[in-house]
C-alpha positions, 0 to 999 in steps of 0.5 A: 448843255447850251443856255441862251438868253433871248431878249430877257428882261427881269421884273426889276428893270421892266419899267426902266427900259432906258437902262437896258440899251448898253447891257450885254445881258438884259434885253440882248442875246447871250449864249452860254456854251457848255464848258464856259466859265462866265463871271458876272460883276456888279455892285450890290442891287444891280441884278446879280442874284436875279441873273442866277435866279433866272438861270435856275428857274426860280423866277421867270422873265417879264419878257424874252425867254431862256433856252436850255438846249431846245427847251424854254423856261417859260414852257417848262412844267415844274416836274421837268424843271425839278429834274433839270435842277437835280441832274444839270444845275448845281448851285450855291446861293448867296444867302446859302439856304442851309438849315440851321438845326441840321448838321453840316453833313445833313445839309450836304446829304440832302442834296447828295441823296437826290442823285447818289452820284457823290460818295460819302468818301468824296464828301469827306475829302471835299470837306477836308480840302476846305478845312471843315471836315471836323465840323461836319457833325456840328449844327449849322447854327453853330458855324461861322459865316465862312464855315457855312459858305464852304459847307454850302459850296460842298453841298452845291458840288455834291451832285452831277451838273452841266452848269454850276451857278455860284452867287458871290461864293467867296464873300465870307472867305479869306484869301487862303480859304477862297483859293482852296474853295476855287481849286475845289470848284475847278476840280469838280467842273473838270470832273463833270466837264461842266460850265460855270457862272459866277457872280461877284462884286469885284473882278476876281482871279480865283476861278480864272473865268474866260468871259466877263460881263458887267451888269 
């Protein structure tokens, strides 16, 4: 599924149009072709999370539009948007959005149960590959930030998707964990024949993105 940004302006830049002229993302034409690996790099506060939020349909642009194939975000009703997220948009949020009183497994299964495309065996394999298999039955409030981040990645991978959206997915991981996490992400993208959008504070080589933009 191709995603296109057509002259999109987010709310936080709506009164700062002078900052848009040099952007390759805002108020410009940006096309994400199926299978692309795109990296968005910027310091904190420059709009990385907003970019992911717009792609996922959590927010709508002040002007311009986002096209999912031939459909537009502004013209999409809530039920269709929910279906798109369930079948075509995997996501890992920067703030993780895990339920602290549920176990890691329960958090993952909330997503996996929506489509039943990933088996319990597959979830266990993914958890073992990221060294959190032994923590799956622990409540998330007892996990470290790095452990929760890996659980959130597994949850994001536990569905079918055409695009995987990752908002700073390695921010709490050491190099070994980040490398293992990136390998799992790339493996699932190959299995689903999908594209990836990743935001990061600094350019990274873990996922070997073929396109890079700075906000």
